[in-house]
C-alpha positions as YAML, in Angstrom:
chain: A
units: angstrom
residues:
- id: 1
  name: UNK
  ca: [36.74, -66.97, 99.81]
- id: 2
  name: UNK
  ca: [39.48, -65.67, 97.61]
- id: 3
  name: UNK
  ca: [41.33, -67.60, 99.73]
- id: 4
  name: UNK
  ca: [39.50, -71.11, 99.58]
- id: 5
  name: UNK
  ca: [39.58, -71.31, 95.72]
- id: 6
  name: UNK
  ca: [43.49, -71.25, 95.72]
- id: 7
  name: UNK
  ca: [44.04, -73.13, 98.20]
- id: 8
  name: UNK
  ca: [44.87, -76.68, 96.91]
- id: 9
  name: UNK
  ca: [46.16, -78.17, 100.34]
- id: 10
  name: UNK
  ca: [45.31, -81.35, 102.07]
- id: 11
  name: UNK
  ca: [43.69, -80.79, 105.20]
- id: 12
  name: UNK
  ca: [45.98, -81.55, 108.32]
- id: 13
  name: UNK
  ca: [45.10, -84.47, 110.74]
- id: 14
  name: UNK
  ca: [42.86, -82.91, 112.84]
- id: 15
  name: UNK
  ca: [41.39, -80.50, 110.38]
- id: 16
  name: UNK
  ca: [40.42, -83.41, 108.07]
- id: 17
  name: UNK
  ca: [39.31, -85.39, 111.65]
- id: 18
  name: UNK
  ca: [37.16, -82.55, 112.47]
- id: 19
  name: UNK
  ca: [35.70, -82.19, 108.50]
- id: 20
  name: UNK
  ca: [35.38, -85.92, 108.60]
- id: 21
  name: UNK
  ca: [32.89, -85.87, 111.77]
- id: 22
  name: UNK
  ca: [30.51, -82.58, 109.82]
- id: 23
  name: UNK
  ca: [30.28, -84.96, 107.18]
- id: 24
  name: UNK
  ca: [29.09, -87.95, 109.58]
- id: 25
  name: UNK
  ca: [26.87, -85.14, 111.16]
- id: 26
  name: UNK
  ca: [25.35, -84.26, 107.95]
- id: 27
  name: UNK
  ca: [24.59, -87.87, 107.43]
- id: 28
  name: UNK
  ca: [22.91, -87.96, 110.32]
- id: 29
  name: UNK
  ca: [20.49, -84.78, 110.07]
- id: 30
  name: UNK
  ca: [19.71, -85.67, 106.25]
- id: 31
  name: UNK
  ca: [18.32, -89.39, 107.17]
- id: 32
  name: UNK
  ca: [16.62, -87.28, 109.72]
- id: 33
  name: UNK
  ca: [18.33, -88.48, 112.91]
- id: 34
  name: UNK
  ca: [18.48, -85.16, 114.45]
- id: 35
  name: UNK
  ca: [19.42, -86.51, 118.24]
- id: 36
  name: UNK
  ca: [22.53, -88.94, 116.81]
- id: 37
  name: UNK
  ca: [25.28, -85.82, 117.15]
- id: 38
  name: UNK
  ca: [23.86, -85.62, 120.63]
- id: 39
  name: UNK
  ca: [23.55, -88.71, 121.52]
- id: 40
  name: UNK
  ca: [26.51, -90.93, 119.28]
- id: 41
  name: UNK
  ca: [30.17, -90.97, 120.98]
- id: 42
  name: UNK
  ca: [32.40, -87.99, 119.38]
- id: 43
  name: UNK
  ca: [35.49, -86.91, 121.32]
- id: 44
  name: UNK
  ca: [34.33, -83.35, 120.95]
- id: 45
  name: UNK
  ca: [31.10, -81.98, 121.50]
- id: 46
  name: UNK
  ca: [29.17, -81.11, 118.59]
- id: 47
  name: UNK
  ca: [28.18, -77.26, 117.95]
- id: 48
  name: UNK
  ca: [30.81, -77.06, 115.40]
- id: 49
  name: UNK
  ca: [30.23, -80.03, 113.48]
- id: 50
  name: UNK
  ca: [26.97, -79.09, 113.11]
- id: 51
  name: UNK
  ca: [27.88, -75.55, 111.79]
- id: 52
  name: UNK
  ca: [29.98, -77.47, 109.19]
- id: 53
  name: UNK
  ca: [27.10, -80.13, 108.27]
- id: 54
  name: UNK
  ca: [24.86, -76.96, 107.63]
- id: 55
  name: UNK
  ca: [27.29, -75.46, 105.56]
- id: 56
  name: UNK
  ca: [27.62, -78.39, 103.48]
- id: 57
  name: UNK
  ca: [23.60, -78.67, 102.90]
- id: 58
  name: UNK
  ca: [24.62, -74.86, 101.76]
- id: 59
  name: UNK
  ca: [27.56, -75.43, 99.46]
- id: 60
  name: UNK
  ca: [27.64, -78.92, 98.91]
- id: 61
  name: UNK
  ca: [30.00, -81.50, 100.40]
- id: 62
  name: UNK
  ca: [33.40, -79.99, 99.83]
- id: 63
  name: UNK
  ca: [36.34, -78.64, 102.54]
- id: 64
  name: UNK
  ca: [35.12, -74.95, 101.25]
- id: 65
  name: UNK
  ca: [31.40, -75.20, 102.69]
- id: 66
  name: UNK
  ca: [32.35, -76.54, 106.35]
- id: 67
  name: UNK
  ca: [35.10, -73.44, 106.54]
- id: 68
  name: UNK
  ca: [32.88, -71.07, 104.98]
- id: 69
  name: UNK
  ca: [30.03, -71.96, 107.32]
- id: 70
  name: UNK
  ca: [32.52, -71.78, 109.99]
- id: 71
  name: UNK
  ca: [33.13, -68.00, 109.44]
- id: 72
  name: UNK
  ca: [30.34, -66.84, 108.63]
- id: 73
  name: UNK
  ca: [28.70, -68.62, 112.22]
- id: 74
  name: UNK
  ca: [31.67, -67.72, 114.47]
- id: 75
  name: UNK
  ca: [33.92, -64.78, 113.03]
- id: 76
  name: UNK
  ca: [30.87, -62.22, 113.89]
- id: 77
  name: UNK
  ca: [30.42, -63.62, 117.18]
- id: 78
  name: UNK
  ca: [34.43, -63.43, 118.02]
- id: 79
  name: UNK
  ca: [34.35, -59.59, 116.49]
- id: 80
  name: UNK
  ca: [30.85, -58.65, 118.41]
- id: 81
  name: UNK
  ca: [32.14, -60.28, 121.70]
- id: 82
  name: UNK
  ca: [35.56, -58.76, 121.74]
- id: 83
  name: UNK
  ca: [34.21, -55.57, 120.80]
- id: 84
  name: UNK
  ca: [31.44, -55.80, 123.20]
- id: 85
  name: UNK
  ca: [33.84, -56.88, 125.98]
- id: 86
  name: UNK
  ca: [36.14, -54.23, 125.31]
- id: 87
  name: UNK
  ca: [33.43, -51.12, 125.13]
- id: 88
  name: UNK
  ca: [32.22, -52.42, 128.35]
- id: 89
  name: UNK
  ca: [35.63, -52.27, 129.77]
- id: 90
  name: UNK
  ca: [37.15, -48.71, 127.85]
- id: 91
  name: UNK
  ca: [35.00, -47.33, 125.66]
- id: 92
  name: UNK
  ca: [34.59, -47.84, 121.84]
- id: 93
  name: UNK
  ca: [38.27, -47.38, 121.21]
- id: 94
  name: UNK
  ca: [38.85, -50.38, 123.49]
- id: 95
  name: UNK
  ca: [36.14, -52.10, 122.04]
- id: 96
  name: UNK
  ca: [37.78, -51.55, 118.19]
- id: 97
  name: UNK
  ca: [40.82, -52.18, 119.60]
- id: 98
  name: UNK
  ca: [40.15, -55.87, 120.85]
- id: 99
  name: UNK
  ca: [38.06, -56.67, 117.94]
- id: 100
  name: UNK
  ca: [41.10, -56.12, 115.53]
- id: 101
  name: UNK
  ca: [43.58, -57.54, 117.89]
- id: 102
  name: UNK
  ca: [41.31, -60.97, 117.87]
- id: 103
  name: UNK
  ca: [41.02, -60.85, 114.10]
- id: 104
  name: UNK
  ca: [44.60, -60.74, 113.75]
- id: 105
  name: UNK
  ca: [46.00, -63.05, 115.89]
- id: 106
  name: UNK
  ca: [48.33, -65.65, 113.93]
- id: 107
  name: UNK
  ca: [45.97, -68.61, 115.48]
- id: 108
  name: UNK
  ca: [42.86, -67.12, 114.86]
- id: 109
  name: UNK
  ca: [44.08, -66.32, 111.12]
- id: 110
  name: UNK
  ca: [45.01, -69.38, 110.13]
- id: 111
  name: UNK
  ca: [42.47, -71.69, 111.60]
- id: 112
  name: UNK
  ca: [39.95, -69.43, 110.19]
- id: 113
  name: UNK
  ca: [41.27, -69.42, 106.74]
- id: 114
  name: UNK
  ca: [42.14, -72.45, 105.10]
- id: 115
  name: UNK
  ca: [41.09, -75.47, 108.11]
- id: 116
  name: UNK
  ca: [38.31, -76.59, 109.51]
- id: 117
  name: UNK
  ca: [39.42, -76.66, 113.68]
- id: 118
  name: UNK
  ca: [36.91, -75.97, 117.06]
- id: 119
  name: UNK
  ca: [38.81, -73.64, 118.02]
- id: 120
  name: UNK
  ca: [37.98, -70.61, 117.00]
- id: 121
  name: UNK
  ca: [34.33, -71.61, 117.75]
- id: 122
  name: UNK
  ca: [35.20, -72.31, 121.29]
- id: 123
  name: UNK
  ca: [36.77, -68.61, 121.13]
- id: 124
  name: UNK
  ca: [33.38, -66.65, 119.28]
- id: 125
  name: UNK
  ca: [31.29, -68.32, 122.25]
- id: 126
  name: UNK
  ca: [33.91, -67.58, 125.04]
- id: 127
  name: UNK
  ca: [33.88, -64.36, 123.84]
- id: 128
  name: UNK
  ca: [29.96, -63.60, 123.13]
- id: 129
  name: UNK
  ca: [29.48, -65.39, 126.84]
- id: 130
  name: UNK
  ca: [31.72, -62.67, 128.41]
- id: 131
  name: UNK
  ca: [29.70, -59.74, 126.54]
- id: 132
  name: UNK
  ca: [26.63, -61.21, 128.04]
- id: 133
  name: UNK
  ca: [27.54, -61.95, 131.62]
- id: 134
  name: UNK
  ca: [29.27, -58.47, 131.94]
- id: 135
  name: UNK
  ca: [26.30, -56.39, 129.95]
- id: 136
  name: UNK
  ca: [24.11, -57.89, 132.32]
- id: 137
  name: UNK
  ca: [25.70, -55.85, 135.26]
- id: 138
  name: UNK
  ca: [26.11, -58.78, 137.76]
- id: 139
  name: UNK
  ca: [22.71, -60.24, 136.37]
- id: 140
  name: UNK
  ca: [20.35, -57.37, 137.30]
- id: 141
  name: UNK
  ca: [19.20, -57.12, 133.58]
- id: 142
  name: UNK
  ca: [17.33, -60.24, 133.00]
- id: 143
  name: UNK
  ca: [17.05, -60.49, 129.42]
- id: 144
  name: UNK
  ca: [20.87, -60.33, 129.26]
- id: 145
  name: UNK
  ca: [21.11, -62.55, 132.19]
- id: 146
  name: UNK
  ca: [19.63, -65.07, 130.42]
- id: 147
  name: UNK
  ca: [21.01, -64.58, 127.02]
- id: 148
  name: UNK
  ca: [24.41, -64.82, 128.66]
- id: 149
  name: UNK
  ca: [23.11, -68.54, 130.08]
- id: 150
  name: UNK
  ca: [22.18, -69.38, 127.06]
- id: 151
  name: UNK
  ca: [25.31, -68.52, 125.32]
- id: 152
  name: UNK
  ca: [27.00, -70.21, 128.35]
- id: 153
  name: UNK
  ca: [24.81, -73.07, 127.36]
- id: 154
  name: UNK
  ca: [25.75, -73.45, 123.57]
- id: 155
  name: UNK
  ca: [28.96, -72.54, 124.47]
- id: 156
  name: UNK
  ca: [29.69, -75.88, 126.31]
- id: 157
  name: UNK
  ca: [28.54, -77.46, 123.08]
- id: 158
  name: UNK
  ca: [31.63, -75.88, 121.44]
- id: 159
  name: UNK
  ca: [34.87, -77.59, 123.60]
- id: 160
  name: UNK
  ca: [35.44, -79.64, 126.60]
- id: 161
  name: UNK
  ca: [37.61, -76.73, 128.12]
- id: 162
  name: UNK
  ca: [35.19, -74.13, 127.83]
- id: 163
  name: UNK
  ca: [34.24, -73.72, 131.17]
- id: 164
  name: UNK
  ca: [37.60, -72.67, 132.17]
- id: 165
  name: UNK
  ca: [37.50, -69.75, 129.82]
- id: 166
  name: UNK
  ca: [34.00, -68.40, 131.58]
- id: 167
  name: UNK
  ca: [34.09, -69.81, 135.48]
- id: 168
  name: UNK
  ca: [36.60, -67.15, 136.61]
- id: 169
  name: UNK
  ca: [34.29, -64.51, 135.16]
- id: 170
  name: UNK
  ca: [31.24, -65.94, 136.34]
- id: 171
  name: UNK
  ca: [32.96, -66.01, 140.24]
- id: 172
  name: UNK
  ca: [33.84, -62.42, 139.95]
- id: 173
  name: UNK
  ca: [30.97, -60.96, 138.93]
- id: 174
  name: UNK
  ca: [28.94, -63.59, 141.38]
- id: 175
  name: UNK
  ca: [31.10, -62.69, 144.21]
- id: 176
  name: UNK
  ca: [31.15, -58.51, 143.44]
- id: 177
  name: UNK
  ca: [27.24, -58.57, 143.61]
- id: 178
  name: UNK
  ca: [25.62, -61.40, 141.09]
- id: 179
  name: UNK
  ca: [24.37, -63.27, 143.68]
- id: 180
  name: UNK
  ca: [21.91, -61.04, 145.01]
- id: 181
  name: UNK
  ca: [19.96, -61.07, 141.89]
...
């Protein structure tokens, strides 16, 4: 929050375009046109723009509202997903190191600090989806399997490249016995 109060830069082209898209989604939602983000043409799926639009409802029409909404929603998902995957693979220390590594990645730091991009949202959805897929124990645990399916579905609304990041994991889980469940 402090950084956003001190940063007076004009958003770069991509960040500004995503902000403009979120402003449009906000106007659509404010006019009760709730399906417009899903039916109107946009170069990207609407999840991150919808989160930004909801941030505008809370904090007003400014870039800080968009960036903070992005951080409030996607940062816990990213950290929780990385911690969960690391914990399942290598114990609590591995989970802690995975979460710290994700938080210390320069791209994530720069994109969550003062820009409004869709990549952190996609990374967060990949991380939390991977955790749910692995926690389902090859789809033995029905509740977590349903959660994994839901998270993958929501992740598909983050960016078009989302399937490339989870497809390999899904194939391995299915090949290693998940097909029976």
